[in-house]
C-alpha positions in Angstrom: 58.0 11.5 -29.8 57.4 10.0 -33.0 54.0 11.0 -33.0 55.0 14.5 -33.1 57.9 14.2 -35.6 55.0 12.5 -37.6 52.9 15.2 -37.5 55.8 17.9 -38.5 56.6 15.6 -41.7 59.7 14.4 -40.1 59.2 11.0 -39.7 56.7 8.5 -41.0 54.4 7.2 -38.1 55.4 4.4 -36.2 51.4 3.0 -35.6 49.3 4.8 -38.4 45.7 5.6 -37.1 44.8 2.8 -39.9 46.2 0.3 -38.1 45.7 1.9 -34.7 42.2 1.9 -35.0 41.8 -2.2 -35.4 44.7 -2.7 -32.3 42.3 -0.4 -30.2 39.0 -2.0 -31.0 40.4 -5.5 -30.4 42.0 -4.1 -26.9 38.5 -2.7 -26.0 36.5 -5.5 -26.9 39.3 -7.7 -24.7 37.8 -5.4 -21.8 33.9 -6.0 -22.8 34.5 -9.6 -22.8 36.2 -9.6 -18.8 33.6 -7.4 -18.2 31.2 -9.7 -19.0 32.9 -12.6 -17.9 33.0 -15.0 -20.8 34.0 -15.0 -24.4 31.7 -12.7 -26.6 31.1 -12.8 -30.4 31.2 -9.7 -31.8 29.5 -8.3 -35.3 31.7 -5.2 -36.5 29.0 -4.7 -39.1 26.7 -3.8 -36.5 28.8 -3.2 -34.0 26.9 -5.1 -31.1 27.7 -8.2 -28.9 25.6 -11.1 -30.7 25.8 -14.1 -27.7 25.7 -12.2 -24.7 22.9 -9.4 -25.2 23.6 -7.7 -21.6 27.5 -7.0 -22.6 26.4 -4.2 -25.3 25.8 -2.2 -22.3 29.9 -2.2 -22.1 29.8 -0.6 -25.6 29.2 2.6 -24.8 28.8 5.1 -22.4 26.6 7.3 -20.0 27.7 11.1 -19.8 27.2 13.4 -17.5 25.0 16.2 -17.4 26.0 18.8 -19.6 28.7 16.6 -21.6 25.9 14.5 -23.8 26.4 14.0 -27.7 
């Protein structure tokens, strides 16, 4: 409800996008490390895992035909 109220200008968002982006990236990188089976080292500038090259496959998505970008 806070999100809707923030859109309407009735409240300040409790989790602004600027903060949520970092939290989301951290959580998703944790999932990449879990799938890789070991700790990862991530280069935020390049958006790549540097110590386990095979883990980079978990950073993207394979889209179904007709839904590609």
